[in-house]
C-alpha positions as semicolon CSV with decimal commas, in nm:
position;residue;x (nm);y (nm);z (nm)
1;M;12,032;7,241;10,378
2;N;11,977;7,610;10,473
3;V;11,660;7,765;10,619
4;R;11,569;7,898;10,279
5;D;11,591;7,573;10,110
6;K;11,397;7,411;10,391
7;L;11,110;7,650;10,356
8;I;11,083;7,620;9,980
9;T;11,096;7,248;9,990
10;L;10,829;7,239;10,268
11;A;10,618;7,471;10,068
12;R;10,638;7,272;9,747
13;K;10,534;6,974;9,926
14;G;10,218;7,142;10,060
15;G;10,348;7,214;10,408
16;S;10,098;7,391;10,649
17;Y;10,138;7,750;10,737
18;K;10,209;7,646;11,099
19;E;10,495;7,409;10,990
20;L;10,651;7,688;10,765
21;A;10,628;7,945;11,036
22;T;10,773;7,733;11,297
23;T;11,069;7,645;11,083
24;Y;11,141;8,014;11,020
25;R;11,088;8,109;11,391
26;M;11,334;7,832;11,482
27;W;11,591;7,963;11,256
28;Q;11,532;8,319;11,383
29;M;11,594;8,216;11,752
30;E;11,907;8,005;11,650
31;S;12,054;8,255;11,425
32;G;11,943;8,598;11,579
33;R;11,853;8,721;11,245
34;D;11,538;8,813;11,054
35;Y;11,675;8,738;10,709
36;E;11,990;8,656;10,515
37;E;12,157;8,935;10,286
38;I;12,300;8,665;10,061
39;C;11,940;8,545;9,963
40;D;11,815;8,692;9,650
41;G;11,481;8,502;9,572
42;C;11,646;8,271;9,317
43;D;11,499;7,923;9,196
44;G;11,146;8,090;9,152
45;A;11,073;8,146;9,505
46;V;11,138;8,435;9,752
47;T;11,106;8,353;10,126
48;I;11,048;8,560;10,444
49;A;11,432;8,479;10,520
50;D;11,543;8,671;10,193
51;S;11,668;9,027;10,221
52;I;11,452;9,122;9,904
53;Y;11,126;9,008;10,093
54;P;10,913;9,336;10,102
55;P;10,927;9,464;10,460
56;M;10,558;9,564;10,477
57;L;10,461;9,201;10,436
58;R;10,647;9,128;10,768
59;R;10,392;9,349;10,942
60;L;10,084;9,118;10,841
61;H;9,939;8,885;11,101
62;K;10,027;8,594;10,893
63;P;10,307;8,702;10,655
64;P;10,347;8,460;10,349
65;I;10,650;8,247;10,447
66;V;10,734;8,162;10,082
67;L;10,613;8,340;9,754
68;F;10,665;8,161;9,429
69;Y;10,703;8,400;9,149
70;R;10,757;8,428;8,766
71;G;10,890;8,730;8,606
72;N;11,074;9,034;8,720
73;L;11,132;9,009;9,090
74;S;11,299;9,370;9,098
75;L;10,951;9,509;9,077
76;L;10,912;9,430;9,440
77;E;11,172;9,719;9,521
78;R;10,987;9,980;9,307
79;C;10,798;10,233;9,498
80;P;10,538;10,364;9,495
81;K;10,306;10,080;9,374
82;V;9,935;10,118;9,353
83;A;9,663;9,849;9,397
84;I;9,346;9,868;9,183
85;V;9,078;9,626;9,291
86;G;8,729;9,573;9,244
87;T;8,423;9,341;9,167
88;R;8,428;9,056;8,911
89;R;8,079;9,190;8,819
90;A;8,201;9,514;8,692
91;T;7,984;9,748;8,476
92;S;8,123;9,910;8,172
93;Y;8,170;10,237;8,374
94;G;8,389;10,050;8,625
95;I;8,593;9,862;8,353
96;S;8,635;10,210;8,173
97;V;8,759;10,369;8,506
98;A;8,991;10,070;8,575
99;E;9,147;10,077;8,247
100;K;9,199;10,461;8,259
101;L;9,367;10,436;8,605
102;G;9,591;10,163;8,497
103;Y;9,686;10,344;8,181
104;V;9,768;10,664;8,372
105;L;9,989;10,482;8,631
106;S;10,176;10,272;8,385
107;Q;10,240;10,588;8,187
108;A;10,384;10,740;8,480
109;G;10,614;10,424;8,549
110;V;10,422;10,325;8,850
111;P;10,356;9,950;8,905
112;V;9,987;9,829;8,917
113;V;9,915;9,569;9,168
114;S;9,603;9,339;9,160
115;G;9,474;9,007;9,175
116;L;9,403;8,917;8,803
117;A;9,044;8,831;8,856
118;R;8,786;8,907;8,592
119;G;8,632;9,254;8,591
120;I;8,816;9,546;8,756
121;D;9,130;9,356;8,835
122;V;9,233;9,243;8,488
123;S;9,096;9,567;8,333
124;S;9,330;9,754;8,544
125;Q;9,641;9,567;8,431
126;K;9,568;9,580;8,054
127;Y;9,834;9,854;7,972
128;A;10,058;9,783;8,280
129;A;10,097;9,431;8,161
130;E;10,237;9,536;7,827
131;R;10,473;9,782;7,986
132;G;10,608;9,531;8,232
133;L;10,461;9,721;8,519
134;A;10,182;9,456;8,637
135;I;10,220;9,271;8,961
136;A;9,950;9,000;8,998
137;V;9,903;8,812;9,327
138;L;9,721;8,486;9,260
139;G;9,505;8,276;9,493
140;N;9,631;7,958;9,312
141;G;9,940;7,798;9,175
142;L;10,128;7,999;8,904
143;D;10,048;7,727;8,640
144;I;9,664;7,766;8,695
145;Y;9,476;8,010;8,465
146;Y;9,170;8,144;8,671
147;P;8,966;8,252;8,501
148;Y;9,104;8,082;8,183
149;K;9,006;8,380;7,969
150;N;9,276;8,573;8,158
151;R;9,544;8,333;8,034
152;K;9,705;8,569;7,772
153;V;9,726;8,862;8,030
154;Q;9,876;8,623;8,283
155;E;10,138;8,499;8,040
156;T;10,217;8,841;7,952
157;I;10,288;8,944;8,311
158;A;10,489;8,632;8,367
159;E;10,702;8,741;8,072
160;K;10,716;9,121;8,133
161;G;10,603;9,189;8,497
162;L;10,566;8,970;8,799
163;L;10,327;8,698;8,904
164;L;10,333;8,585;9,283
165;S;10,168;8,330;9,468
166;E;10,201;8,169;9,820
167;Y;10,071;7,834;9,665
168;P;10,273;7,592;9,488
169;C;10,225;7,480;9,122
170;G;9,910;7,279;9,080
171;T;9,720;7,439;9,370
172;R;9,356;7,516;9,282
173;G;9,215;7,818;9,445
174;T;8,953;7,824;9,701
175;K;8,728;8,093;9,871
176;W;8,973;8,120;10,150
177;S;9,282;8,124;9,924
178;Y;9,151;8,428;9,728
179;V;9,062;8,616;10,053
180;A;9,418;8,544;10,181
181;R;9,593;8,672;9,870
182;N;9,411;9,012;9,922
183;R;9,635;9,083;10,233
184;I;9,946;9,054;10,010
185;I;9,794;9,284;9,753
186;A;9,730;9,547;10,017
187;A;10,080;9,509;10,181
188;L;10,271;9,541;9,855
189;S;10,098;9,869;9,786
190;S;10,148;10,241;9,859
191;L;9,778;10,301;9,791
192;V;9,469;10,080;9,744
193;V;9,209;10,195;9,501
194;V;8,873;10,047;9,498
195;V;8,694;10,108;9,177
196;E;8,354;9,918;9,204
197;S;8,236;9,701;9,480
198;P;7,931;9,569;9,664
199;E;7,930;9,634;10,036
200;R;8,097;9,291;10,112
201;G;8,370;9,103;9,898
202;G;8,725;9,057;9,815
203;S;8,791;9,438;9,737
204;I;8,649;9,536;10,061
205;H;8,863;9,280;10,250
206;T;9,174;9,434;10,058
207;A;9,082;9,781;10,172
208;E;9,040;9,655;10,546
209;F;9,383;9,492;10,528
210;A;9,536;9,831;10,387
211;M;9,375;10,011;10,666
212;E;9,506;9,784;10,925
213;L;9,864;9,851;10,790
214;G;9,806;10,231;10,771
215;I;9,812;10,226;10,394
216;P;9,597;10,487;10,242
217;V;9,268;10,391;10,057
218;A;9,078;10,556;9,789
219;A;8,764;10,474;9,617
220;V;8,567;10,582;9,297
221;P;8,216;10,714;9,352
222;G;7,943;10,530;9,169
223;D;7,563;10,530;9,095
224;I;7,382;10,513;9,445
225;F;7,123;10,275;9,301
226;R;7,365;10,016;9,188
227;I;7,485;9,717;9,413
228;T;7,839;9,739;9,266
229;S;7,872;10,110;9,397
230;K;7,759;10,035;9,756
231;G;8,094;9,934;9,897
232;T;8,293;10,211;9,717
233;N;8,041;10,472;9,831
234;A;8,049;10,350;10,190
235;L;8,432;10,366;10,191
236;I;8,420;10,724;10,085
237;A;8,159;10,790;10,347
238;D;8,379;10,643;10,600
239;G;8,668;10,871;10,505
240;A;8,841;10,703;10,198
241;M;8,996;10,954;9,960
242;I;8,771;11,001;9,652
243;I;8,886;10,962;9,294
244;T;8,722;11,220;9,065
245;R;8,953;11,209;8,768
246;P;9,213;10,951;8,674
247;E;9,511;11,191;8,753
248;D;9,400;11,199;9,116
249;V;9,587;10,869;9,194
250;L;9,897;11,038;9,095
251;D;9,847;11,328;9,315
252;M;9,775;11,089;9,605
253;I;10,116;10,917;9,556
254;G;10,311;11,232;9,481
255;V;10,408;11,127;9,122
256;V;10,399;11,387;8,844
257;A;10,174;11,296;8,540
258;Y;10,358;11,148;8,255
259;E;10,398;11,394;7,959
260;E;10,438;11,326;7,604
261;K;10,776;11,461;7,584
262;H;10,903;11,177;7,799
263;H;10,806;10,934;7,534
264;R;11,063;11,084;7,315
265;L;11,368;11,000;7,539
266;I;11,246;10,639;7,591
267;D;11,197;10,598;7,199
268;I;11,553;10,741;7,145
269;L;11,707;10,496;7,398
270;K;11,506;10,204;7,264
271;K;11,638;10,280;6,903
272;H;12,007;10,278;7,039
273;G;11,996;9,951;7,236
274;G;11,855;10,099;7,565
275;R;12,181;10,284;7,665
276;M;12,342;10,619;7,531
277;D;12,593;10,874;7,643
278;I;12,435;11,213;7,734
279;S;12,658;11,375;7,475
280;R;12,488;11,161;7,204
281;I;12,129;11,217;7,333
282;R;12,184;11,600;7,318
283;E;12,196;11,577;6,943
284;Y;11,814;11,491;6,956
285;Y;11,740;11,784;7,185
286;D;11,733;12,164;7,115
287;N;11,774;12,242;7,474
288;T;11,999;12,075;7,724
289;G;11,778;12,182;8,023
290;K;11,481;11,995;7,880
291;L;11,686;11,685;7,839
292;M;11,809;11,691;8,198
293;K;11,455;11,736;8,319
294;D;11,347;11,443;8,122
295;I;11,623;11,237;8,264
296;A;11,565;11,348;8,613
297;Y;11,187;11,268;8,577
298;L;11,239;10,922;8,429
299;E;11,516;10,836;8,687
300;S;11,271;10,931;8,977
301;N;11,016;10,684;8,836
302;H;11,289;10,407;8,800
303;I;11,230;10,395;8,410
304;V;11,600;10,489;8,334
305;R;11,920;10,491;8,558
306;M;12,248;10,689;8,518
307;E;12,584;10,511;8,520
308;G;12,840;10,807;8,496
309;S;12,734;10,995;8,175
310;V;12,559;10,702;8,034
311;V;12,166;10,689;8,048
312;I;12,025;10,327;8,070
313;L;11,677;10,230;8,001
314;I;11,554;9,983;8,275
315;E;11,373;9,696;8,132
């Protein structure tokens, strides 16, 4: 049994973090390697010994040794990714902002990372889930729906996006498991955005984890008389970047806003099985220059890829 199988077997049996970490470190010392290039996260689990394991996670004080997953594992390789987090007791304003931020990011082809909690988290992933651009990190097993009302969104993410958890199926979440998952949310992201939060809570933990890793943090200003704005306003006072319009989040990660013209090329590709030669696509464009700009934009955002003269829509 190789180290990868040992780690997965141990994790599924509920092995402690110390046991998992010790097994991995012993393999490191014996092999002199950090990971195996041949490992690809098969069998519904990706381990710290896999080449696909996100490098930023290795920088955590206690990196997850095994991550169980459902969905599209290639989303881990997409960059940039943005975390949108906030309080479960969100106001209608916070929910509206979270939905709009998630919409703007998903339209631009940027994956949205969150914890799928009620309130801000699930609101931010409403559109991203349907577009296959949602990454949800759970504080419980992947077969547990918490809260249950998020079941439909969770199943959509499992089908089109990516669900992650360091806990095996059947594991119920605890106060500490939900705090622990926040470090993963932060480490997976290029930017962490806090929409609404009291002075203490999971969202602030996520922002603190991001700061420790050198990951930029942004916050949405709120009503100074509301408890749910005290945390975000404090972050801004302490130097976090400020979100004053939805498109600010794209500026912060250096992504051009998604324009209506780009929908056209995606629709054309979808109608022709997701792949077409450029010569055929030109028939739908009046200007070859515009076509090439659209392809370049979508390719830079990992929405399409080129194979020779063939444009392929990435699912």
